[in-house]
C-alpha positions as CSV (number, residue, x, y, z in Angstrom):
1,M,139.6,-2.9,247.7
2,S,138.7,0.1,245.5
3,S,139.3,3.6,246.6
4,A,137.0,6.5,246.0
5,T,139.1,7.9,243.1
6,E,140.6,4.9,241.3
7,P,139.0,2.3,239.2
8,I,139.2,-1.4,240.2
9,G,142.0,-2.0,237.7
10,V,143.4,-1.0,234.3
11,P,143.0,-2.9,231.0
12,P,146.0,-5.2,230.4
13,G,147.8,-4.4,227.1
14,D,146.0,-4.3,223.8
15,E,142.2,-4.5,223.6
16,P,141.3,-8.2,223.4
17,D,138.2,-9.6,221.7
18,I,135.2,-8.3,223.5
19,H,133.5,-11.7,223.4
20,S,136.5,-13.4,225.2
21,T,136.9,-13.6,229.0
22,A,139.8,-11.2,228.7
23,G,137.7,-8.9,226.6
24,K,134.9,-8.9,229.1
25,L,137.4,-8.1,231.9
26,A,138.8,-5.2,229.8
27,D,135.2,-4.0,229.3
28,L,134.7,-4.0,233.1
29,Y,137.9,-2.0,233.6
30,R,136.7,0.5,231.0
31,R,133.3,0.9,232.6
32,N,134.9,1.4,236.1
33,D,137.2,4.0,234.7
34,E,134.3,5.8,233.0
35,A,132.3,5.8,236.3
36,V,135.2,7.2,238.3
37,H,135.8,9.9,235.7
38,A,132.1,10.7,234.9
39,S,132.7,14.3,235.7
40,S,134.5,16.3,233.0
41,A,137.9,17.7,233.6
42,R,136.5,21.1,233.2
43,A,133.8,20.5,235.8
44,V,136.4,19.3,238.3
45,E,138.6,22.3,237.6
46,K,135.6,24.6,238.2
47,Q,134.9,22.8,241.5
48,H,138.5,23.2,242.7
49,A,138.6,26.9,241.6
50,K,135.7,27.5,244.1
51,G,137.9,26.0,246.9
52,K,135.8,22.8,247.0
53,Q,136.7,19.1,246.6
54,T,134.9,16.6,244.3
55,A,132.5,14.0,245.6
56,R,135.1,11.2,245.5
57,E,137.9,13.4,247.0
58,R,135.6,14.1,250.0
59,I,135.1,10.4,250.6
60,D,138.9,9.9,250.4
61,M,139.3,12.6,253.1
62,L,136.7,11.0,255.4
63,M,137.5,7.3,255.1
64,D,140.5,5.3,256.2
65,P,142.9,4.9,253.3
66,G,142.0,2.0,251.1
67,S,138.9,1.1,253.1
68,F,136.1,2.5,250.8
69,I,134.0,0.0,248.9
70,E,131.7,1.6,246.3
71,L,128.2,0.4,245.7
72,D,126.1,0.9,242.5
73,E,129.1,2.4,240.7
74,L,127.6,1.4,237.4
75,A,124.0,2.5,238.1
76,R,122.5,4.8,235.5
77,H,119.2,6.6,235.2
78,R,116.5,5.2,233.0
79,S,114.6,8.4,232.1
80,T,113.7,9.1,228.5
81,A,111.9,12.4,229.0
82,F,113.4,15.5,227.4
83,G,116.1,13.5,225.6
84,Q,117.6,12.2,228.9
85,Q,118.4,8.9,227.2
86,R,121.3,10.6,225.4
87,N,123.1,11.4,228.6
88,R,123.4,8.5,231.0
89,P,126.6,8.9,233.1
90,Y,127.5,6.0,235.4
91,G,126.8,6.7,239.1
92,D,124.0,9.2,238.2
93,G,125.5,12.0,240.3
94,V,126.0,10.4,243.7
95,V,128.8,8.1,245.1
96,T,127.7,5.6,247.7
97,G,129.4,2.9,249.7
98,Y,130.9,1.8,253.0
99,G,134.3,1.7,254.6
100,S,135.9,2.7,257.9
101,V,136.7,5.8,259.9
102,D,139.4,5.2,262.5
103,G,138.9,1.5,262.0
104,R,135.1,1.6,262.6
105,P,132.5,0.8,259.9
106,V,130.7,3.8,258.4
107,C,128.4,4.1,255.4
108,V,128.6,7.2,253.2
109,F,127.0,8.9,250.3
110,S,128.6,11.9,248.5
111,Q,126.6,13.9,246.1
112,D,128.3,15.1,242.8
113,V,127.2,18.5,241.8
114,T,129.2,18.2,238.5
115,I,126.7,15.7,237.2
116,F,123.1,17.0,236.5
117,G,123.9,19.8,238.9
118,G,123.6,17.3,241.8
119,S,119.8,17.1,241.2
120,L,118.1,14.1,242.6
121,G,116.5,11.6,240.2
122,E,115.1,8.1,240.7
123,V,118.3,6.1,240.5
124,Y,120.2,8.8,242.5
125,G,117.6,8.5,245.2
126,E,117.5,4.7,245.1
127,K,121.3,4.6,245.6
128,I,121.0,6.7,248.8
129,V,118.1,4.7,250.1
130,K,120.0,1.5,249.5
131,V,123.1,2.6,251.5
132,M,120.9,4.0,254.2
133,D,119.1,0.6,254.5
134,L,122.6,-1.1,254.7
135,A,123.6,1.3,257.6
136,I,120.4,0.6,259.5
137,K,120.6,-3.2,259.0
138,T,124.3,-3.4,260.1
139,G,124.1,-0.8,262.8
140,C,126.7,1.6,261.6
141,P,126.8,5.4,261.3
142,I,126.0,7.1,258.0
143,V,127.6,10.3,256.8
144,G,125.8,12.2,254.0
145,I,127.9,14.6,252.0
146,N,125.5,17.0,250.4
147,E,125.8,19.3,247.4
148,G,122.8,19.4,245.1
149,G,120.2,21.5,243.5
150,G,116.9,19.9,244.5
151,A,114.7,17.5,242.5
152,R,115.6,16.6,238.9
153,I,112.8,18.4,237.0
154,Q,113.1,16.1,234.0
155,E,112.1,13.1,236.1
156,G,109.0,14.7,237.7
157,V,107.2,13.2,240.6
158,V,109.4,10.1,240.9
159,S,112.1,12.5,242.2
160,L,109.8,13.7,244.9
161,G,108.9,10.1,245.8
162,L,112.5,9.2,246.3
163,Y,112.9,12.3,248.6
164,G,110.1,10.9,250.7
165,Q,111.7,7.5,250.9
166,I,115.0,9.1,252.1
167,F,113.1,11.2,254.7
168,L,111.3,8.0,255.9
169,R,114.6,6.3,256.5
170,N,116.1,9.3,258.2
171,T,113.2,9.1,260.6
172,H,113.4,5.4,261.2
173,A,117.2,5.6,261.7
174,S,116.8,8.4,264.2
175,G,118.0,7.3,267.6
176,V,119.2,4.0,266.1
177,I,122.4,5.0,264.2
178,P,124.3,8.3,264.2
179,Q,123.4,10.3,261.2
180,I,125.7,13.2,260.2
181,S,125.2,15.6,257.3
182,L,128.0,17.6,255.7
183,I,126.8,20.6,253.6
184,M,129.6,21.3,251.2
185,G,128.1,23.4,248.5
186,P,124.6,24.6,247.4
187,C,121.8,22.6,249.0
188,A,118.4,23.7,247.9
189,G,114.8,22.7,247.9
190,G,114.1,19.1,248.9
191,H,117.8,18.5,249.5
192,V,117.7,20.4,252.8
193,Y,115.2,18.2,254.7
194,S,117.3,15.1,254.9
195,P,120.1,17.0,256.7
196,A,117.4,18.6,259.0
197,L,116.4,15.1,260.1
198,T,119.9,14.0,261.0
199,D,121.7,14.3,264.3
200,F,124.4,16.7,263.3
201,T,124.8,19.1,260.4
202,V,128.2,20.6,259.4
203,M,128.6,23.4,257.0
204,V,131.6,25.1,255.3
205,D,132.2,28.9,255.5
206,Q,131.6,30.8,252.3
207,T,131.1,27.7,250.1
208,S,128.0,26.0,251.4
209,N,124.4,27.2,251.7
210,M,120.9,25.7,252.5
211,F,117.6,27.2,251.7
212,I,114.1,26.0,250.7
213,T,113.6,28.8,248.2
214,G,116.4,30.8,246.6
215,P,117.0,34.6,246.4
216,D,115.3,34.9,243.0
217,V,112.0,33.3,244.2
218,I,112.1,35.3,247.4
219,K,112.5,38.5,245.5
220,T,109.6,37.6,243.2
221,V,107.2,36.6,246.0
222,T,108.1,39.0,248.8
223,G,110.1,41.7,247.2
224,E,113.0,41.1,249.6
225,E,116.5,41.2,248.1
226,V,119.0,38.9,249.8
227,G,122.2,37.1,248.7
228,F,122.9,33.4,248.9
229,E,125.3,33.8,251.9
230,D,123.0,36.0,254.0
231,L,120.0,33.8,253.2
232,G,121.4,30.4,253.9
233,G,125.2,30.5,254.2
234,G,127.1,28.5,256.8
235,R,127.5,31.4,259.1
236,T,123.8,32.2,258.9
237,H,122.7,28.7,259.8
238,N,125.3,28.5,262.6
239,T,124.4,31.8,264.2
240,K,120.8,32.6,263.4
241,S,118.7,29.6,262.5
242,G,120.6,27.0,264.5
243,N,120.2,24.5,261.6
244,A,123.9,23.8,261.6
245,H,126.1,22.6,264.4
246,Y,129.6,23.5,263.2
247,L,131.1,25.9,260.7
248,G,134.1,24.5,258.9
249,A,136.8,26.8,257.6
250,D,137.1,24.6,254.5
251,D,136.2,21.0,253.3
252,D,139.1,19.6,255.3
253,D,138.2,21.3,258.5
254,A,134.6,20.2,258.2
255,I,135.5,16.6,257.6
256,S,138.0,16.6,260.4
257,Y,135.2,17.7,262.8
258,V,133.0,14.9,261.6
259,K,135.7,12.3,262.3
260,E,136.2,13.7,265.8
261,L,132.5,13.7,266.4
262,L,132.2,10.0,265.4
263,S,134.9,9.2,268.0
264,F,132.5,10.2,270.8
265,L,129.5,8.2,269.4
266,P,128.7,4.5,269.4
267,S,128.0,2.7,266.2
268,N,124.4,2.3,267.1
269,N,121.9,2.6,270.1
270,L,122.7,-0.9,271.3
271,S,126.5,-0.2,271.6
272,E,128.6,1.9,273.9
273,P,130.7,4.8,272.8
274,P,134.4,4.0,272.1
275,R,136.6,3.8,275.3
276,F,140.0,5.4,275.2
277,E,142.9,5.5,277.7
278,G,142.3,8.1,280.4
279,P,143.5,9.0,283.9
280,D,142.4,6.6,286.6
281,L,140.8,8.7,289.3
282,T,140.3,6.0,291.9
283,E,138.9,6.9,295.3
284,S,142.1,5.9,297.1
285,A,144.1,8.3,295.0
286,V,141.9,11.4,295.3
287,A,144.4,13.5,297.1
288,D,147.2,12.5,294.7
289,T,145.1,13.4,291.6
290,I,144.4,17.0,292.7
291,S,146.4,18.9,290.2
292,D,147.3,22.6,290.0
293,A,144.6,23.0,287.3
294,D,142.1,21.4,289.8
295,R,143.1,23.8,292.5
296,E,142.6,26.8,290.2
297,L,138.8,25.9,290.3
298,D,138.9,27.0,294.0
299,T,139.5,30.6,293.0
300,L,137.5,30.7,289.7
301,I,134.2,31.9,291.0
302,P,134.3,35.7,291.6
303,D,133.2,37.0,295.0
304,S,130.6,39.2,293.4
305,A,127.6,37.2,292.1
306,N,127.2,39.7,289.3
307,Q,130.7,39.2,287.9
308,P,130.9,36.7,285.0
309,Y,133.5,34.0,284.4
310,D,134.0,31.6,281.4
311,M,132.4,28.2,282.0
312,H,134.9,26.8,279.5
313,E,137.5,27.2,282.3
314,V,135.5,24.8,284.4
315,I,134.8,22.2,281.6
316,T,138.4,22.0,280.4
317,R,139.6,21.3,283.9
318,I,137.2,18.4,284.3
319,V,137.5,16.5,281.0
320,D,140.5,14.4,280.0
321,D,143.4,16.4,278.4
322,S,141.2,19.5,278.5
323,E,139.6,18.4,275.2
324,F,136.1,19.7,274.7
325,L,134.4,19.2,271.3
326,E,131.8,22.0,271.3
327,V,128.6,21.5,269.3
328,H,126.5,24.5,268.2
329,E,129.2,26.8,269.3
330,L,128.0,29.9,267.4
331,F,124.3,29.5,268.2
332,A,122.7,30.5,271.6
333,P,126.2,31.0,273.2
334,N,124.5,31.5,276.6
335,I,124.5,27.7,276.9
336,L,127.4,25.4,276.0
337,V,127.0,21.8,274.7
338,G,129.5,19.4,273.5
339,F,131.5,16.2,274.1
340,G,134.4,15.4,276.3
341,R,135.9,12.3,278.1
342,V,136.2,11.5,281.8
343,E,138.5,8.5,282.5
344,G,138.5,7.8,278.8
345,R,134.7,7.5,278.6
346,A,132.6,9.8,276.4
347,V,130.4,12.3,278.2
348,G,128.0,14.9,276.9
349,I,128.3,18.3,278.6
350,V,125.6,20.9,279.0
351,A,126.6,24.2,280.8
352,N,125.3,27.7,281.3
353,Q,127.7,30.4,280.1
354,P,127.8,33.4,282.5
355,T,129.6,35.5,280.0
356,Q,126.6,35.5,277.7
357,L,123.3,37.0,278.9
358,A,124.5,36.2,282.4
359,G,123.8,32.5,281.6
360,C,120.0,33.0,281.3
361,L,118.0,30.4,279.5
362,D,116.1,31.7,276.5
363,I,114.2,30.0,273.6
364,D,117.3,29.2,271.5
365,A,119.3,27.9,274.5
366,A,116.5,25.7,275.7
367,E,116.0,24.1,272.3
368,K,119.8,23.7,271.7
369,A,120.3,22.0,275.1
370,A,117.1,19.8,274.8
371,R,118.2,18.5,271.4
372,F,121.7,17.7,272.7
373,V,120.4,15.9,275.8
374,R,118.1,13.8,273.7
375,T,120.9,12.9,271.3
376,C,123.2,11.8,274.2
377,D,120.3,9.8,275.7
378,A,119.6,8.1,272.3
379,F,123.3,7.0,272.0
380,N,124.1,6.0,275.6
381,V,126.3,9.0,276.3
382,P,126.1,10.2,280.0
383,V,125.1,13.8,280.5
384,L,127.2,16.1,282.7
385,T,125.6,19.4,283.5
386,F,127.2,22.5,285.0
387,V,124.7,25.0,286.4
388,D,125.0,28.8,286.8
389,V,121.7,30.1,285.8
390,P,119.8,33.2,287.1
391,G,116.6,32.3,285.4
392,F,114.8,32.6,282.1
393,L,115.4,35.6,279.9
394,P,112.5,38.1,280.5
395,G,110.8,40.0,277.7
396,T,107.7,40.1,275.5
397,D,109.8,38.7,272.6
398,Q,110.5,35.6,274.6
399,E,106.9,35.2,275.9
400,W,105.2,35.8,272.5
401,N,107.6,33.4,270.7
402,G,106.8,30.6,273.1
403,I,109.3,30.4,275.9
404,I,106.8,28.4,277.9
405,R,106.4,25.7,275.3
406,R,109.9,25.7,274.0
407,G,111.5,25.9,277.4
408,A,109.5,22.9,278.4
409,K,111.4,20.9,275.8
410,L,114.5,21.0,278.1
411,I,112.4,19.8,281.0
412,Y,111.1,17.0,278.8
413,A,114.6,16.0,277.6
414,Y,116.1,15.7,281.1
415,A,113.1,13.9,282.5
416,E,113.0,11.5,279.6
417,A,116.7,10.7,279.6
418,T,117.7,7.4,281.2
419,V,121.5,7.6,280.7
420,P,123.6,8.5,283.8
421,K,123.1,12.2,284.7
422,V,125.5,14.1,286.9
423,T,124.9,17.8,287.7
424,V,127.3,20.3,289.3
425,I,125.9,23.6,290.6
426,T,128.8,26.1,290.5
427,R,126.9,29.3,291.4
428,K,123.4,30.5,290.7
429,A,120.5,28.1,290.4
430,Y,117.4,30.3,290.6
431,G,113.7,29.6,290.2
432,G,112.3,27.3,287.6
433,A,115.7,27.4,285.8
434,Y,117.1,25.4,288.8
435,D,114.6,22.7,288.1
436,V,115.2,22.7,284.4
437,M,119.0,22.3,284.5
438,G,119.3,18.7,285.4
439,S,117.9,18.9,288.9
440,K,117.4,15.9,291.2
441,H,113.7,16.4,290.7
442,L,113.9,15.7,287.0
443,G,115.8,12.5,287.6
444,A,119.5,13.4,287.9
445,D,121.4,10.6,289.6
446,M,124.2,12.6,291.3
447,N,123.9,16.3,292.2
448,L,126.9,18.1,293.4
449,A,127.3,21.7,294.5
450,W,130.2,24.0,295.2
451,P,130.1,26.2,298.4
452,S,129.5,29.2,296.1
453,A,126.2,27.7,294.9
454,Q,123.1,29.8,295.4
455,I,120.0,27.7,295.2
456,A,116.9,29.7,295.7
457,V,113.7,30.9,294.2
458,M,115.3,34.1,293.1
459,G,118.4,36.3,293.6
460,A,119.0,38.1,296.8
461,S,118.3,41.5,295.3
462,G,114.9,40.7,294.0
463,A,114.0,38.6,297.0
464,A,114.9,41.4,299.5
465,N,112.8,43.9,297.5
466,I,109.8,41.7,297.7
467,L,110.2,40.3,301.3
468,Y,111.1,43.7,302.8
469,R,109.1,46.0,300.6
470,K,107.2,47.6,303.4
471,E,110.2,47.9,305.7
472,L,112.2,49.5,302.9
473,A,109.4,51.9,302.1
474,D,109.1,52.9,305.8
475,A,112.8,53.5,306.0
476,E,112.7,55.8,303.0
477,K,109.9,57.8,304.6
478,R,112.0,58.2,307.7
479,G,115.0,59.3,305.7
480,D,117.1,56.3,306.8
481,D,119.8,54.8,304.7
482,V,117.7,52.6,302.5
483,E,120.6,51.1,300.5
484,A,122.4,50.1,303.7
485,L,119.2,48.4,304.9
486,R,118.6,46.7,301.6
487,A,122.2,45.4,301.5
488,Q,121.7,44.1,305.1
489,R,118.5,42.3,304.2
490,Q,120.1,40.9,301.0
491,Q,123.0,39.4,303.0
492,E,120.5,37.9,305.5
493,Y,118.6,36.3,302.6
494,E,121.8,34.9,301.2
495,D,122.9,33.5,304.5
496,T,119.5,31.9,305.2
497,L,118.4,30.6,301.8
498,A,120.8,31.4,298.9
499,N,123.3,28.7,299.6
500,P,123.7,24.9,298.9
501,Y,123.1,23.7,302.4
502,V,119.3,24.0,302.5
503,A,119.1,21.8,299.4
504,A,121.7,19.5,300.9
505,E,119.7,19.1,304.0
506,R,116.8,17.8,302.0
507,G,118.8,15.5,299.8
508,Y,118.3,17.6,296.6
509,V,122.1,17.9,296.6
510,D,124.1,14.7,297.3
511,S,127.4,16.4,298.2
512,V,128.7,19.9,298.7
513,I,132.3,19.7,297.5
514,P,135.4,21.8,297.1
515,P,135.7,22.9,293.4
516,S,139.1,21.3,293.2
517,Y,137.7,17.9,293.9
518,T,135.1,18.1,291.1
519,R,137.0,16.0,288.6
520,S,137.4,13.1,291.1
521,Y,133.7,13.3,292.2
522,V,132.5,13.4,288.7
523,A,134.7,10.5,287.7
524,R,133.6,8.4,290.6
525,S,129.9,9.2,290.0
526,L,130.1,8.2,286.4
527,R,132.0,5.0,287.3
528,M,129.2,4.2,289.8
529,L,126.5,4.8,287.3
530,A,128.2,2.9,284.4
531,D,125.8,0.0,284.8
532,K,122.7,2.1,285.5
533,R,119.4,0.6,284.3
534,E,116.3,2.6,284.1
535,T,113.2,2.2,282.0
536,L,110.2,4.5,281.3
537,P,106.6,3.4,281.4
538,P,105.6,1.4,278.2
539,K,104.3,3.7,275.5
540,K,104.4,4.2,271.8
541,H,106.2,7.5,272.2
542,G,105.9,10.6,274.3
543,N,104.5,13.9,273.1
544,I,107.3,16.4,273.4
545,P,106.1,20.0,273.3
546,L,107.1,20.8,269.7
């Protein structure tokens, strides 16, 4: 098997007659070597000087050693415009093929910015289309390593046509096979839309960027002055636009993240995610499996409803080995999404984060969580939701930018999902946000609540001000202690409505449990739901509120 950086073989001894069998074999070796070393030594040095790897080195970092089989190594462009026939490097600027990651089949393409600046031409595009078709037909993930400068101007509209063919396959593969994009350098113009159509996009800090139009065009058209990093750098897309799901410190860190991400995903939508060894939390051993870390959950929730706590502390105590692979970590931090395992099985986690905006849902958080829930549903990954949400973030900015429509995406995602859904309410679950966050009413299978849960239309403070407005106003006129009366009425409201027991009486909550027993209850729920079968009404597709 060939590797990403070595030719198939080396010519044996002196050059034989080109017309002999030995000569033809030597010619093959020469062509293979020329393809592998299509980039000049100077171009490779320049790439390394920027802290970046070459296209083939990146494939070597991703794939299991010796597993990569290259396709279309000897493909060359056929353009004659602008003297292009005088420069026809093998490979045409992209390396494509298949191999394995952790022993599982994966297809890959890696764009080579050292050849034609990584610009996409006809043959370049045909190679990517071909390997994408292979991935779809065989049902294996595809990883695209992107670094290119848009369409190849010399080849005209044919470049645009191949972009369209790639986008078509991204769309057809969506929800069928996992598609992961690595942005490992400049990615401009048409190059950016294929990553935007994939499931996960990973960027590298300080060395990668994405934009439709560059700083020069923006300055000409709008007068704005902006640098590459501020316009479309990895940190910008991870924190502001939400276009990227992880920010790698360097090429190696980015590729390591992708490999870990693949370990949580099935090869395709007809498969189950990989199963690993995990703790056996059987019902008969519940008492024995309560650890010190589990017991710490009993004291995690502050007595004051206004005091925050880190939801990471809950998640890491529930998942196996405290391992939580966060997705979109730097974007909309008021909600957490990512992958973990329970009893060795992959699970997708969605959780409000009380340390950020008190855990309120806003536009970015709703869209972030909705996309993640739909990704999990597409690839048979159960969804585990932790709820501590005081409501939707108020403000004209949210209303005018479409919180109604965009918040509805999260409702749609939960209601549409047919994978096992388990929800744990740790503290606040107020108003419409209670419904949105994986409630029983949107089809959750198992809903658990801690004794600290407050399930109500609104918080006690707001409710008391509305319910007892006249009484409080009269007390103020009389000169009574209004704050003491307000506190009394708030406590009465909490005792009457802001608790998990009213919901439990109606079956909206299946069990109210001690926090320390959460891990066992979640594990047993997921085990019970492992063979869940649910179908939606027949239709071409739904109309999610985009």
